[in-house]
N, CA, C and O of each residue as an XYZ file, in Angstrom:
620
protein
N      -7.754     29.789     -7.442
C      -7.528     29.985     -5.936
C      -8.053     28.886     -5.472
O      -8.997     28.392     -6.088
N      -7.512     28.211     -4.184
C      -8.027     27.562     -3.308
C      -8.918     28.056     -2.578
O      -9.195     29.252     -2.678
N      -9.645     27.116     -1.561
C     -10.594     27.511     -0.734
C     -10.083     28.327      0.382
O     -10.804     29.294      0.628
N      -9.065     28.208      1.106
C      -8.530     28.927      2.099
C      -8.226     30.134      1.892
O      -8.384     31.046      2.704
N      -7.764     30.228      0.782
C      -7.525     31.904      0.079
C      -8.683     32.618     -0.040
O      -8.727     33.823      0.207
N      -9.981     31.732     -0.534
C     -11.087     32.477     -0.484
C     -11.668     32.854      1.095
O     -12.111     33.956      1.419
N     -11.573     31.893      1.810
C     -12.239     32.346      2.711
C     -11.232     33.484      3.527
O     -11.787     34.386      4.155
N      -9.837     33.409      3.494
C      -8.898     34.571      3.900
C      -9.498     36.014      3.485
O      -9.758     36.963      4.225
N      -9.626     35.912      2.243
C     -10.251     37.077      1.498
C     -11.101     37.656      2.198
O     -11.033     38.789      2.673
N     -12.148     36.692      2.306
C     -13.267     37.291      3.100
C     -13.082     37.793      4.592
O     -13.687     38.775      5.023
N     -12.211     37.054      5.333
C     -11.879     37.372      6.605
C     -11.085     38.541      6.535
O     -11.085     39.131      7.615
N     -10.263     39.207      5.470
C      -9.554     40.463      5.452
C     -10.022     41.245      4.760
O      -9.246     42.196      4.661
N     -11.164     41.426      4.030
C     -12.078     42.056      3.139
C     -11.430     42.778      1.692
O     -11.819     43.759      1.059
N     -10.491     42.019      1.511
C      -9.841     42.206      0.049
C      -9.109     41.255     -0.238
O      -8.770     40.378      0.557
N      -8.791     41.327     -1.395
C      -8.098     40.318     -2.376
C      -6.525     40.067     -1.648
O      -6.039     41.005     -1.016
N      -5.837     38.888     -1.758
C      -4.823     38.442     -1.340
C      -3.459     39.275     -2.107
O      -3.659     39.649     -3.263
N      -2.657     39.446     -1.740
C      -1.689     40.233     -2.794
C      -0.524     39.337     -2.920
O       0.409     39.845     -3.541
N      -0.350     38.227     -2.526
C       0.704     37.039     -2.637
C      -0.019     35.732     -2.380
O      -1.189     35.615     -2.016
N       0.655     34.988     -2.567
C       0.383     33.570     -2.400
C       0.598     33.306     -0.868
O       1.420     34.076     -0.372
N       0.138     32.544     -0.151
C       0.155     32.446      1.261
C      -0.364     30.895      1.392
O      -0.908     30.241      0.502
N      -0.042     30.447      2.800
C      -0.120     29.335      3.020
C      -0.878     29.647      4.471
O      -0.814     30.681      5.136
N      -1.595     28.457      4.740
C      -2.383     28.853      6.072
C      -1.465     28.024      7.221
O      -1.243     26.816      7.138
N      -0.930     28.964      8.404
C      -0.058     28.244      9.204
C      -0.764     27.745     10.783
O      -0.261     27.008     11.631
N      -2.029     28.411     10.796
C      -2.824     28.286     11.914
C      -4.295     28.042     11.743
O      -4.766     28.970     11.085
N      -5.206     27.157     12.076
C      -6.520     27.017     12.118
C      -7.121     27.188     13.128
O      -6.550     26.712     14.109
N      -8.358     27.836     13.382
C      -9.130     27.716     14.604
C      -9.768     26.809     14.985
O      -9.571     25.843     14.248
N     -10.594     26.550     15.933
C     -11.282     25.469     16.744
C     -12.245     24.741     15.372
O     -12.548     23.553     15.264
N     -12.519     25.647     14.608
C     -13.730     25.165     13.678
C     -13.082     24.841     12.396
O     -13.848     24.620     11.458
N     -11.303     24.743     12.091
C     -11.027     24.220     11.093
C     -10.866     25.557     10.058
O     -10.408     25.281      8.950
N     -11.156     26.798     10.283
C     -11.059     27.971      9.633
C      -9.486     28.387      9.466
O      -8.822     28.113     10.466
N      -8.892     28.888      8.585
C      -7.815     29.823      8.607
C      -7.838     30.767      9.744
O      -8.744     31.588      9.885
N      -6.901     30.656     10.505
C      -6.538     31.976     11.301
C      -5.482     32.691     11.271
O      -5.483     33.828     11.743
N      -4.385     32.131     10.698
C      -3.432     32.825     10.221
C      -2.620     32.242      9.205
O      -2.466     31.037      9.002
N      -1.971     33.461      8.408
C      -1.408     32.841      7.200
C       0.137     33.180      6.951
O       0.576     34.316      7.128
N       0.840     32.226      6.574
C       2.309     32.610      6.149
C       2.703     33.300      4.953
O       2.731     32.701      3.878
N       3.040     34.635      5.065
C       3.165     35.362      3.994
C       4.743     35.370      3.448
O       5.712     35.188      4.185
N       4.801     35.585      2.197
C       6.514     35.590      1.883
C       7.099     36.765      2.151
O       6.347     37.692      2.453
N       8.373     36.978      2.112
C       9.108     38.502      2.527
C       8.652     39.397      1.327
O       8.589     40.604      1.559
N       8.334     38.972      0.110
C       7.953     39.921     -0.980
C       6.634     39.572     -1.391
O       6.350     38.375     -1.418
N       5.695     40.504     -1.746
C       4.562     40.085     -2.351
C       4.669     40.095     -3.763
O       5.575     40.723     -4.310
N       3.722     39.376     -4.477
C       3.906     39.117     -6.023
C       4.312     40.323     -6.706
O       4.937     40.202     -7.759
N       3.987     41.706     -6.155
C       4.357     42.752     -7.034
C       5.748     42.924     -7.013
O       6.331     43.537     -7.907
N       6.434     42.321     -5.852
C       7.753     42.603     -5.578
C       7.798     43.509     -4.075
O       8.748     43.413     -3.298
N       6.663     44.347     -3.838
C       6.695     44.773     -2.508
C       7.023     44.037     -1.046
O       6.374     43.042     -0.724
N       8.083     44.585     -0.162
C       8.441     43.996      0.948
C       7.348     43.713      2.008
O       6.793     44.694      2.505
N       7.011     42.572      2.373
C       6.175     42.513      3.517
C       6.827     42.257      4.723
O       7.632     41.329      4.800
N       6.541     43.059      5.782
C       7.087     43.131      7.135
C       7.144     42.228      8.018
O       7.969     42.274      8.930
N       6.175     41.159      7.863
C       5.945     40.296      8.714
C       5.977     38.773      8.174
O       5.698     38.687      6.979
N       6.211     37.787      8.706
C       5.977     36.450      8.241
C       4.419     35.725      8.445
O       3.857     34.900      7.725
N       4.114     36.155      9.291
C       2.557     35.686     10.036
C       1.638     36.558      9.866
O       1.952     37.637     10.368
N       0.437     36.547      9.274
C      -0.700     37.635      9.314
C      -2.029     36.713      9.872
O      -2.498     35.619      9.557
N      -2.338     37.660     10.772
C      -3.549     37.198     11.549
C      -4.925     37.301     10.735
O      -5.239     38.444     10.404
N      -5.589     36.500     10.452
C      -6.718     36.682      9.553
C      -8.076     36.317     10.364
O      -9.107     36.788      9.885
N      -8.178     35.615     11.414
C      -9.016     35.360     12.651
C     -10.084     36.676     13.139
O      -9.644     37.498     13.943
N     -11.139     36.779     12.737
C     -11.647     38.089     13.060
C     -11.902     38.284     14.622
O     -12.041     39.326     15.263
N     -11.920     36.783     15.083
C     -12.200     37.058     16.557
C     -11.166     37.447     17.362
O     -11.408     38.265     18.250
N      -9.905     36.958     17.203
C      -8.596     37.258     17.708
C      -8.474     38.972     17.249
O      -8.172     39.741     18.161
N      -8.661     39.445     16.122
C      -8.671     40.519     15.514
C      -9.309     41.751     16.374
O      -8.864     42.850     16.706
N     -10.607     41.050     16.598
C     -11.255     42.226     17.446
C     -10.664     42.306     18.993
O     -10.245     43.319     19.554
N     -10.736     41.109     19.470
C      -9.998     40.966     21.028
C      -8.729     41.737     21.236
O      -8.565     42.457     22.222
N      -7.851     41.578     20.308
C      -6.578     42.172     20.056
C      -6.681     43.572     20.140
O      -5.998     44.201     20.948
N      -7.427     44.081     19.423
C      -7.906     45.680     19.176
C      -8.286     46.140     20.243
O      -7.850     47.264     20.491
N      -9.122     45.568     21.177
C      -9.595     45.884     22.317
C      -8.653     45.801     23.450
O      -8.924     46.296     24.543
N      -7.441     45.121     23.179
C      -6.255     45.054     24.058
C      -5.486     46.310     23.987
O      -5.071     46.965     24.943
N      -5.326     46.602     22.521
C      -4.273     47.627     22.090
C      -4.988     49.102     22.581
O      -4.375     50.079     23.011
N      -6.340     48.986     22.408
C      -6.938     50.438     22.909
C      -6.805     50.604     24.123
O      -6.660     51.769     24.494
N      -6.808     49.573     25.096
C      -6.649     49.697     26.515
C      -5.201     49.787     26.862
O      -4.949     49.418     28.010
N      -4.037     50.249     26.036
C      -2.857     50.719     26.131
C      -1.885     49.053     26.682
O      -0.932     49.082     27.460
N      -2.369     47.937     26.128
C      -1.285     46.895     26.425
C      -0.036     47.000     25.838
O       0.954     46.502     26.374
N       0.030     47.753     24.520
C       1.247     47.672     23.907
C       2.190     48.875     24.676
O       3.411     48.722     24.647
N       1.722     49.853     25.238
C       2.608     50.678     25.805
C       3.015     49.881     27.274
O       4.136     50.129     27.717
N       2.300     49.108     27.900
C       2.653     48.519     29.064
C       3.646     47.453     28.710
O       4.668     47.431     29.395
N       3.530     46.653     27.850
C       4.411     45.744     27.388
C       5.785     46.275     26.854
O       6.710     45.521     27.156
N       6.132     47.319     26.179
C       6.745     48.033     25.839
C       7.732     48.550     27.103
O       8.913     48.206     27.053
N       7.333     49.256     28.080
C       7.755     49.597     29.312
C       8.440     48.305     29.936
O       9.617     48.281     30.296
N       7.543     47.215     30.020
C       8.163     45.964     30.595
C       9.704     45.405     29.699
O      10.784     45.052     30.173
N       9.342     45.490     28.544
C      10.561     45.353     27.538
C      11.782     45.935     27.866
O      12.851     45.391     28.144
N      11.460     47.202     27.792
C      12.460     48.580     28.052
C      13.420     48.059     29.325
O      14.646     47.962     29.261
N      12.700     47.785     30.346
C      13.057     47.332     31.565
C      14.289     46.303     31.343
O      15.508     46.427     31.464
N      13.540     45.359     31.010
C      14.337     43.844     30.544
C      15.700     44.118     29.502
O      16.826     43.691     29.758
N      15.431     44.728     28.574
C      16.312     45.065     27.544
C      17.628     45.661     28.643
O      18.750     45.154     28.634
N      17.333     46.516     29.316
C      18.595     47.450     29.855
C      19.579     46.400     30.647
O      20.805     46.350     30.553
N      18.702     45.551     31.471
C      19.389     44.497     32.062
C      20.078     43.508     31.279
O      21.193     43.084     31.582
N      19.416     43.135     30.265
C      19.937     42.119     29.607
C      21.193     42.565     28.425
O      21.982     41.748     27.952
N      21.170     43.893     28.120
C      21.999     44.299     27.457
C      23.542     43.858     27.825
O      24.438     43.475     27.072
N      23.534     44.030     29.120
C      25.246     43.723     29.487
C      25.746     42.228     29.920
O      26.821     41.814     30.354
N      24.556     41.625     29.628
C      24.782     40.354     29.820
C      25.184     39.603     28.660
O      24.351     39.551     27.755
N      26.408     38.942     28.472
C      26.979     38.578     27.329
C      26.337     36.824     27.021
O      26.288     36.265     25.925
N      25.967     36.339     28.169
C      25.438     34.830     28.163
C      24.080     34.861     27.443
O      23.623     33.788     27.048
N      23.399     35.991     27.240
C      21.961     35.734     26.836
C      22.244     36.385     25.454
O      22.964     37.365     25.260
N      21.337     35.449     24.236
C      21.472     35.728     23.284
C      20.565     37.164     22.846
O      19.469     37.552     23.250
N      21.329     37.639     22.048
C      20.709     39.199     21.641
C      19.643     38.924     20.460
O      19.947     38.116     19.583
N      18.581     39.490     20.431
C      17.521     39.490     19.386
C      17.937     40.082     18.200
O      18.467     41.186     18.333
N      17.824     39.587     16.950
C      18.424     40.153     15.569
C      17.332     40.628     14.832
O      17.529     41.646     14.168
N      16.082     40.044     14.803
C      15.293     40.708     13.942
C      13.767     41.080     14.819
O      13.684     40.922     16.037
N      12.697     41.556     14.026
C      11.663     41.914     14.823
C      10.442     41.246     14.258
O      10.535     40.473     13.305
N       9.277     41.539     14.843
C       7.885     41.095     14.363
C       7.399     42.473     13.469
O       7.938     43.559     13.686
N       6.513     42.340     12.623
C       5.842     43.295     12.233
C       6.682     44.259     11.890
O       6.196     45.388     11.958
N       8.161     44.160     11.425
C       8.680     45.362     11.124
C       9.285     46.101     12.179
O      10.012     47.034     11.838
N       9.134     45.875     13.370
C       9.572     46.473     14.727
C      10.660     45.618     15.333
O      10.506     44.405     15.472
N      11.748     46.245     15.690
C      12.792     45.720     16.206
C      13.263     46.305     17.793
O      13.899     45.703     18.658
N      12.752     47.568     17.815
C      13.070     48.088     19.072
C      11.810     48.449     20.177
O      11.958     49.013     21.261
N      10.849     48.078     19.731
C       9.379     48.224     20.356
C       8.226     47.284     19.942
O       8.386     46.596     18.934
N       7.167     47.208     20.590
C       6.218     46.346     20.049
C       5.229     47.331     19.153
O       4.792     48.384     19.617
N       4.964     46.919     17.969
C       4.317     47.834     17.145
C       2.638     47.212     16.722
O       1.687     47.851     16.271
N       2.727     45.914     17.029
C       1.367     45.353     16.854
C       1.221     44.071     17.483
O       2.035     43.162     17.318
N       0.021     43.967     18.325
C      -0.092     43.045     19.143
C      -0.572     41.787     17.959
O      -0.353     40.602     18.207
N      -1.162     42.176     16.827
C      -1.760     40.985     16.069
C      -0.729     40.424     15.444
O      -0.742     39.209     15.246
N       0.272     41.169     15.052
C       1.515     40.228     14.356
C       2.027     39.303     15.607
O       2.252     38.119     15.354
N       2.235     39.802     17.014
C       2.828     38.786     17.597
C       1.995     37.789     18.113
O       2.547     36.859     18.702
N       0.982     37.794     18.028
C       0.107     36.783     18.320
C      -0.036     35.753     16.916
O       0.031     34.525     16.958
N      -0.205     36.409     15.938
C       0.044     35.442     14.764
C       1.273     34.475     14.808
O       1.234     33.253     14.662
N       2.365     35.252     15.037
C       3.525     34.547     15.147
C       3.778     33.351     16.484
O       4.518     32.368     16.473
N       2.937     33.815     17.510
C       2.750     33.037     18.474
C       2.076     31.530     18.172
O       2.469     30.403     18.472
N       0.799     32.037     17.391
C      -0.097     30.952     17.093
C       0.285     30.065     16.218
O      -0.285     28.975     16.156
N       1.413     30.428     15.322
C       2.271     29.573     14.317
C       3.464     28.965     14.997
O       3.773     27.850     14.577
N       3.935     29.289     15.616
C       5.480     28.886     15.972
C       5.452     28.493     17.482
O       6.089     27.499     17.830
N       4.802     29.165     18.330
C       4.605     28.546     19.899
C       5.879     29.406     20.357
O       6.219     29.133     21.508
N       6.524     30.208     19.838
C       7.708     30.995     20.216
C       7.968     32.475     20.364
O       9.053     33.028     20.188
N       6.741     33.085     20.738
C       6.442     34.358     20.797
C       6.083     34.874     22.174
O       4.930     34.769     22.592
N       6.993     35.397     22.844
C       6.292     35.621     24.273
C       5.250     36.585     24.615
O       4.478     36.460     25.565
N       5.283     37.910     23.480
C       4.443     38.909     23.623
C       2.901     38.209     23.336
O       1.940     38.298     24.101
N       2.938     37.401     21.864
C       2.110     36.595     21.589
C       1.321     35.909     22.738
O       0.114     36.029     22.947
N       2.172     35.203     23.416
C       1.772     34.365     24.306
C       1.159     35.006     25.533
O       0.291     34.406     26.167
N       1.606     36.269     25.904
C       0.793     36.919     26.859
C      -0.626     37.548     26.097
O      -1.604     37.818     26.794
N      -0.641     37.699     25.011
C      -1.643     38.163     24.479
C      -2.848     36.941     24.429
O      -4.024     37.231     24.646
N      -2.419     35.556     24.122
C      -3.480     34.716     24.267
C      -3.874     34.333     25.276
O      -5.011     33.879     25.401
N      -2.848     34.443     26.436
C      -3.379     34.157     27.794
C      -4.276     35.224     28.228
O      -5.070     34.961     29.131
N      -4.263     36.342     27.734
C      -5.003     37.348     28.316
C      -6.692     37.042     27.768
O      -7.672     37.051     28.513
N      -6.703     36.815     26.486
C      -7.876     36.794     25.772
C      -8.294     35.326     25.655
O      -9.501     35.144     25.499
N      -7.567     34.333     25.701
C      -7.927     32.818     25.894
C      -7.751     32.402     24.099
O      -7.434     33.084     23.125
N      -8.050     31.259     24.236
C      -7.984     30.419     22.892
C      -9.108     30.521     22.150
O     -10.153     30.957     22.635
N      -8.982     30.065     20.701
C     -10.292     30.042     19.827
C     -11.625     29.781     20.586
O     -11.488     28.903     21.438
N     -12.542     30.166     20.529
C     -13.872     29.810     21.177
C     -15.037     30.307     20.414
O     -16.056     30.565     21.054
N     -15.026     30.475     19.141
C     -16.291     30.512     18.309
C     -16.925     29.356     18.098
O     -16.437     28.326     17.635
N     -18.441     29.619     18.576
C     -19.244     28.646     18.326
C     -19.982     28.365     16.672
O     -20.626     27.358     16.378
N     -19.735     29.341     15.892
C     -19.996     29.229     14.448
C     -18.668     29.653     13.688
O     -17.750     30.278     14.220
N     -18.698     29.193     12.274
C     -17.584     29.537     11.592
C     -17.784     31.236     11.265
O     -18.834     31.808     11.559
N     -16.896     31.779     10.771
C     -16.962     33.347     10.595
C     -17.134     33.441      9.162
O     -17.505     34.541      8.755
N     -16.934     32.475      8.261
C     -17.110     32.303      6.777
C     -17.580     30.832      6.714
O     -17.206     29.851      7.357
N     -18.432     30.961      5.828
C     -19.120     29.662      5.415
C     -18.157     29.065      4.479
O     -18.009     29.600      3.380
N     -17.517     28.063      4.779
C     -16.666     27.394      3.674
C     -16.957     26.681      2.595
O     -16.134     26.187      1.823
N     -18.492     26.597      2.503
C     -19.146     26.209      0.997
C     -19.588     27.239      0.355
O     -19.708     27.037     -0.853
N     -19.906     28.388      0.760
C     -20.213     29.636      0.080
C     -19.470     30.579     -0.115
O     -19.635     31.298     -1.100
N     -18.344     30.822      0.903
C     -17.170     31.696      1.086
C     -18.041     33.114      1.380
O     -17.616     34.196      0.974
N     -19.200     32.999      2.067
C     -19.936     34.361      2.488
C     -19.602     34.637      3.875
O     -19.523     33.650      4.607
N     -19.404     35.712      4.352
C     -19.532     35.837      5.863
C     -21.109     35.152      6.606
O     -22.235     35.014      6.126
N     -20.709     34.934      7.546
C     -21.694     34.173      8.397
C     -22.290     35.361      9.200
O     -21.601     36.066      9.937
N     -23.567     35.522      9.010
C     -24.215     36.684      9.681
C     -24.693     36.387     11.231
O     -25.124     37.328     11.899
N     -24.620     35.242     11.714
C     -24.713     34.708     13.057
C     -23.545     34.668     13.837
O     -23.506     34.479     15.052
N     -22.473     34.880     12.987
C     -21.156     34.933     13.741
C     -21.142     35.945     14.609
O     -21.697     37.015     14.359
N     -20.361     35.647     15.966
C     -20.272     36.962     16.659
C     -18.944     36.476     17.704
O     -18.575     35.313     17.864
N     -18.345     37.711     18.357
C     -17.479     37.351     19.119
C     -17.670     36.802     20.679
O     -18.428     37.533     21.316
N     -17.295     35.997     21.214
C     -17.665     35.713     22.658
C     -16.709     36.017     23.584
O     -15.708     35.321     23.757
N     -16.979     37.110     24.248
C     -15.772     37.401     25.262
C     -16.160     36.400     26.448
O     -15.450     36.326     27.451
């Protein structure tokens, strides 16, 4: 197992269920997002390509979700979908993020997608709302692979 995988396992609090690759790193060069194959090692389908591992973003996004941002954005998207549905000049979406195609299921998935590809409008809104990586200390010590007891989220 490589060092990135060991760090990610500490970040998410469990063993990885598949090989993955880091698709985004934070300002301190720690994995923040991993790219996961469509099927896990045991054959289980995985609904999203990019998985957010950064605890700073996870905590901040959890706060946005609990404040109702998903419902707010879903309403905006619903209004736009109705307008665009009749416009044949606009490409229509064929897939979803996090397994959702009709609504926003998880801001974490959209943010992971945005941080990895730079092409996710919902993720971009989230990043603009909470800011970029701003940790002053690593969340996981890259030498010992232990959680850093001094790490904290900076709002």
